[in-house]
C-alpha positions, 0 to 999 in steps of 0.5 A, a space after each residue: 252499295 252504299 248510298 251516295 250524295 253528289 257534292 261540289 268540292 273546290 280544290 286548288 288547280 295544283 291539287 287537282 293536278 297532283 291528284 290526276 297523277 295519283 289516281 283516275 278516280 278522284 272521287 274514290 280517292 277523296 272519299 277514302 281521305 274523308 273516311 280515314 279523316 273521320 276515323 281519325 277524329 272518332 278515334 281521337 274523341 274516344 281516347 279523349 273520353 277514356 283519359 277523361 274517365 281514367 287518367 292519362 295513359 302511362 308510358 308503360 301503356 303507351 309503349 305497350 300500345 305501340 308494340 302491339 301496332 308496330 311490332 316490337 323493336 328490340 335490339 336490331 328489331 326495327 328500322 331507324 326513322 330518319 
């Protein structure tokens, strides 16, 4: 198990109320949210550095990445997003 450090985090009463509806393990829930945010920021930084070195992604590259991540959505192949 990874080493842990106990900290204090201040949240609004409303946030705590909603968290308690979602989970019995608020610490675990918050830790996962923090990990997800860190991953998001690291990926964003990697993409920024890549574009700085190689130029902006083309529409074709973005479409290929989207298809690879979410699957191809040819005719009738995907649900509409509302």
